[in-house]
N, C-alpha and C positions, 0 to 999 in steps of 0.2 A: 578398397582392399580389406581383407579379413584381419582380425586381430591376431597378434602373435601366438597366443595359446592355441587357437584353432589351427593356425599354420603348423605349429609344432606337432599337434595331434595328427594332422593330415600326413605329415612326413613319416609318421610311424605306422600308418595304416597301409594295407594292401588290398587290392580289389578282391572281393570274394564273389565267386560266380553264383553260389547258392543264395547269398543275400541279395545279389543283383536280380536274379530270376524272381525271387519272392517280391521284391519291391516293384518290378515291372508289372507283375500280376496284381499287386495291391493297388497300384495306380489305376489300372483298368477297372478294378472293382469299385473304387471310390467314384470314378467318372460314371460308372453304371448307376450309381446311386442317384445322380441328378437326371441324366438322360439314359434310359427312359424311366428309372425308378420313381423319383420324386414327381416327375411330370405326370405319370399315370396315377400315382397315389393322390395327388391334388386334382388331376383332371377328372377322375371319377367322382369326386365329392362336390364339384360345382354343378350348376344346371347345364343341360345339354347345349344351350345357346352360348355358353362360355367355355366349352371344352378346348377349342383350338387356341383361345387366348392364353390359357394357362400353359398349354404345351409350347406355344410360341415364346412365352415369357421365359420359361426354363431353358429352352434351346438358345434363345438370344443372349441370356445371361451367361451361358456357357461360352459362347463365342466372345462376348464383350470382355469378360473377366480374363479370359486367356490372353487377349491382346494387352490388356492393362498390366497383367502379371509380368509379361515379357518387357514391356516398356519401362515400368518402374516398380511394380508390386513386389517382386521377389527381393529386390534390393532394399526397399523400404522396410520390409518385414524381417529380413535376415542379415543385412549388412551390420557387422559388429564393430566397425571402426569407431574408436573413441570410447568403447565400453570397458569398464574395469570393475571387477567384482567388488561389491560393497560401496561403490561410488555412484551417487545419483546425479545425473546430468541430463542434458537434452537427449543424448544417445540411449538413455535408459527408457525413453518413451517411444522413440521412433528411430528407424535406421536411416542411413544416408543413401546417396545415389551412386555409390561406387560400383554397383552391379547393374546399373540401368542398361536396358537393351541386352541384359545378360552378358555384360562385358567380362571378359576373362574366362568365360565358360568354354572348355574344349572337351573333346572325347576322353581325354586323360584326366580331367579334373575329378577329384574324389571328395565325397562327403562320407566320412567314416570308411566303410568298406564297400560302398556302392558308388557308381558314377554320379557326380553332382547333377548331371542332367536328369537322372532318375529322381533325385531328391527334389529338384525344381518341379518336375512333372507331378510328383506325389503331392507336394504342398499346393500346387496349382489347383488340384482337384478339391482340396479343402476350401480354398478361396472361392471356387466356383459354387459349391453347394451352399455356402453360408448365406449370401444374399438371395439365392434361389429359395431358401426356406421362408424368407419374408413374404414371398408372393402369396402364400396361403392366408395371410392375415388381411390382405387388402384385395383379394380376388374379386372379380366381377364388377369392379367399379373404377379402377385406376387407368389413366391414359397410358398407352404404350410408350409414348415419348417421355412422359414423366417418370415412368418406371425405369427406363434406360438411364436417364440422368441421375435419378436417385441411386441406382445401383453403382454407377461410376463414382459418385461423391461419397456414398456410404462406405464403399469398398476402400476408398482412399483415406477417409478420416476416421472410420470406426474399425473396420476389420484389420487393416495393416498395422495400426498402432497397438491394438490389443494383442495380435499375434506376436508382434515384436516384444511387447512387455512380458509375455508369458514364455515364449519359446526361443528367444534369441540367445539365451545362455547367460553366463556371468556378467553382471552389470545391468541386466534387464530389471525393470521395476518390480514386477510381480515374481519373477524368477528369483531375485535376491531375497524377496520377502519369504520365500519358501513355499509358495503356492504350488500344489501338485495338480497338474492337468495333463494327463498322459496323451489324450487324443482330441481334446477340444471342447470340454464341458463349458468353459468360460469363453474361449476364443470363438467357438462356433455357435453353440446352442443358446447360452444365456445372451450372448451378443445379438444373435438374430431374433430370439424370442422377445426380448425387450423392444427391439426395433419394430417388430411386428405389432406389439401392443401400442406403441406410440403411433405407428402408422395408421392403424384402424381408428384410433381416437382422433387423429388430426384430419384424416380424409372423411370420416363420418360413416354412418351405417349405410348398408345397401337399402335402396328404396323398397319399402314394404317390411323391412325387418323390424321387429320379430313377429309381426302379425301375419304376414304372408308366408305360407309354407315354402321352404327352399330345400327340399330333400336332395341328397346325392343322386345324380342321374344314372350312375353306373358303378355299383359297388364291386363289380367284377374287376374293373380297371384298378380300383383302389386296393383290392386284395393282391392283385398281381404286382402293383407298385410297392406295396408293403413287403411282399416276398422278396422283391429285388433289393429293397433297402436292407432287409435282414441279411441277405447274401452279401451285398456290397459292404456292409458294416464290418465284416471280418477283415476286409482290406483297410478300412478306416481305423479300426482299433489295433488289430494285430500288425498292420503295416507301420503303425507308429513306433514299433520297436526298431525300425529301420534295419532289421536283420532277420534272418531265418534262424531263430534261437528259442530258448526256453521262455523268454519273456513274451515273444510273439505267440507261442503255443498257449501259454496261460491266458493271454489277452483274448485269444480266440475262444477258449473254453468258458471264461467268465462272461464273455459277451453272449454266448448261447444260453447260459444259465439265467442271467439277468433278464434277457428278452423273454424267455419262456415264462419266468416267474411273473413278470409284469403283465404279460398277456393273460395269465391265469388270474392274477389279482384284479385286473380291470373287469374281466368277464364275471368273476365271482360277485363283486359288489354290484355290477350292473344287473346280474341275474336276481340278486336279492332285492334290489331297489325297483327294477322295472318288470320283474317277473319273467324276463326272457333275455337270453344272451344275443348279441348282435354281431354281425360280420364287421361292421364299422368299429365296434367296441374292441373286439379282439385284435384288429389291425392297429388301432390307436394305442392299445395297451402295449403291444409289441414294440412300437416305435418309442413309447415312453421308456421302456426298459433299455432299448438301444441307446437312447440319449443319456439316461442316468448312469449307465456303467462306463460311458466313454471316458470321463476324467479319471476313473478308478481302475481302468482295465490293466494298467501296468503295475499296480501295487496291491489290489485286493485279491483275496483267495475265493474259492468257490462258495464258501459260507457267506462271505460278505456280499458277493454278487447276488446270491439268493435273496438276502435281506434288501439290498438296494433295489432289486427288481420288483419285489412285492410291494415295498413302500411306494415306489414311483407309480406303479400301476394303480394302486388304490387312490393315492392323493390326486393324481392327474385326472382320474375319472371325475372326481368331485369338482376339480378346478375347471374342466372342460364342459361341465354341464351346469351344476348348481351355481358355482361362483360366477360364471359368465352370464347366466340368466339374472342373477341377483344384481350384479353391477351394471348390466345392460350394454356392455360394449360388444361390437360386432367383429370379433376375431373369426373371420369366415370359416377357416379350416383348423382352428385351435392351435395356432403357432405358439401363442403365449401359454395356453393351458397345457400343452405337451412339451414343447421344446424349452421354454424358459423355466417352467416349474420343475420338470424332470432334470434339467441341467443344474438347477439350484440344489435340488435334493442330492443328485449324484456328486456335485462338487463338495457339498458339506460332508456327506457320508464318506467321501474319499479319505478324509482325515483320520477318523477312528479305524476304519477298515484297512488302512495301510500299516497298522501296527501288527507286529508278530503275535501279540497276545490275542488278537482277534482274527488270526489266520492270514494276515497280510504279508506282503513281501517287500514293503518299503523300509526305509531307514528311520522310520518314525518311532520314537520311544514314548512320547507323551501324547496320548490321543486327544485330550482336551485342548492342549496347546495347538496341535495341528488343526483341530476343528476351528479354533479361533483364527488361525492363519487363513484357512479356507474361507471363512466368513468374510474376512477383510477383502480377499480376492473377489468373492462374489459381489460384495457391496460396491467395490470400485467398478467392476464391469457393468453392473446394473446402472449406476449413475452415469458413467461415461457413455455407454451406448444410448441411454435415454436422452441425454443432452445433445449428443451429436445427431441422432436421428431426428429429434425435434427441430433443430436448427436447419438441417438439410431440407426437411419436408416443408417448413415454413418458408424458406427461401424459394422453393419451387412453386409453392402455392401463390406466392406474391408475384411470380414472374410468368411461367407458362401455364400454371394451374395444375391441379393434381388429378381431378376426376372427370370422367366423361359426362356429357349432359344427360338430361332425363330421358330423352328419346333414344339415345345410343344405349343407355343402360336397359331400357325396356326391350329394345330389339335384341340386345345381346352383343357382347364385344366381338364375337366371331365375325358377324356380318358388318357391324358398324365400324370396326377398326381394321379388319383384314379382308373384308368382302369374300369370306369363305364360310362354309358350314361344315361342322364336324360330321354330320350325317346327311346324305342325299339319298333318300329312300324311294324316289320316284323311278 
């Protein structure tokens, strides 16, 4: 059952057809981000012999998380039973099973001014893309069976609790702390980015890395995928207003601004550093901007979005290139360097840029105080995601094993795991 305050709110709300139409559209846009957007973005960056494995992983995660979301995911993330504002208890960390199998959901159920079924679907698409993002860090070497089990366990013990702690409302741990995360900077990007880093460290480097060249096999796919992500992100951010209103409109505008600024920022420093701009660079920069503006999209103004985008584009360039080379970890497709780093930048800068004095639209008066609150939210998410990810990966390593054998990796995962090829040119 829902808590009484939400029930009281629901009783005062009426269905709004405009809000409903927008949220139906937003849900489809966010699903588009995973299949085919993320699948193509990642698929183009791996070697040709592993193209289908990445597409398969994204597609399978979409199906698996959908089922888990229905069985218990939505309930564990959004059941507010036992939650009281200002009180920290077990329900502050994780929801219950009152809505397991979507119990109580009817065509007439409302969440604010939209059918609850639409809200269930919208939040499902967030739950789908988050573990799919991790695929990029461990691409080209993880068993398909291990990936599916990791997805189920990580979704259960990392994604759902963090989503509950941030978004479940009064009584949630990070919500009561005052952390601002409009559309998933902590819940989605830092959570997945840290898991990706832990994953690539635990599973180990691809054979031959970094001495054997492993260039992207089809940057056309990658740019098409990035374009779909850019488009779908309007549903991701503007849809998080859960209404067709001014907040959604501003979220859409600042998303466009930050994305463009980050693409320019990444391209500029790459041009100065490597003497030429790259397609992969501008696509990666755009994604960094999309990630960084996500937590701030509901509270920052256009000027704040411009700064957030530029900073994320420049910093992520150095993290995805020089930092990765210096530290030697094999984050295949820069999940940590883009999603975790840009997520952290965006989550921190959300604090000051939510203030009216810096052009924001939040209720924040003290920029430095909110920056400190954001920092605590980021630190908690980093530690929590790292610990859960490590435990899950180690458990799988000790049982079914994590990575394919040397021969399978040399042949490629497409043939060795799926007995198919991405390209049959004969």
